N, C-alpha and C positions, 0 to 999 in steps of 0.2 A: 250250907247249901250254895252260897254265892260263889265260893271259890271253885266249886265243881263246874259251874257254867263257864268261868274264865278259863279253866284248864281245858275243857272241851273245845272252847272257841280257839284257844291257842293251838291245840292239836289239829283242828280242822284247817287253820291257816297254814300250819307247817306242811300238811299234806298237799294243800293247793300250791304252795310255793315249790315243793318238790316237783310237782307235775309241770309247773311253769318253767323251772330250770331245765328240766328234761326237754321240753319243747323248744326252749331257746337254744340249747346245745344242738339239737337237730337242725334248727333253722340256720345257725351259724355254720354248721358243717356243710349244709347245702349251699349257702352263700360262698363259702370258701372254695367248694368244688366248682361252682360256676365261674368264679373269678380266675381260678387256675386254668380252666378250659379256655377262657377268653384270651389269656396270655399266650397260649400256645397255638393260636390260629395263624394261618399262612397270610401272606400279603394279599390284599384285595386284588382280584383279577383285573380291575380297571387301571391299576398302576403298572406301567411298563418299567423295565430296568432303567431305561434312559431317563424317564421322568423322575424316578427315585433318585438317581445320581444327580440330576439337576436340583432337586429339592435339598439334597445334602450339601451341594456346592453353595446354594443360596443361603442356607443356614450358617455355614462356616463364614461366608462373607459378612453376614449380619452380625455374627458374634465378634468378628474382627473389628467391624465398624463400631460396635458397642464398646469394645475394650479401648479403642482409640479415643472415643468420645469421653469415656470415664477418665482416661489418663489426662486428657486436656483439661477437664474440669478440676481434677486434683492439682494439676500444675498451676492453674489460674488461682485457685484458692490458696495454695501454698505461697505464691508470689504476693498476693494481696496481704496475707498474714505477715510475711517478711517485711513488706513495706510499712505496714502498721507498727510492727515492733521497732523498726528503725526510726520511724517518726516519734514514737513514744520515748525512745532512748535519747533522741536529740532534744526533746522538750523537757526532759527531767534534768 
């Protein structure tokens, strides 16, 4: 008699899980639909074309400045390592 209760409980949980999976699929479909709708929206009306171009220009300038800064840091680190290697070579 004990195994029948376990089997019944397992079947009940399986049924509940099926329903939960179905609801989760529906919720994910709805989320995916909302996300794809958000991606295809137009530009906000508060941004003019000139303002958008200026933002792009500022972004490009910032990226260029970041690249220059990273190059300088790599150059300094490389030179310091070279000096340390040369000093170690002379000390040995």
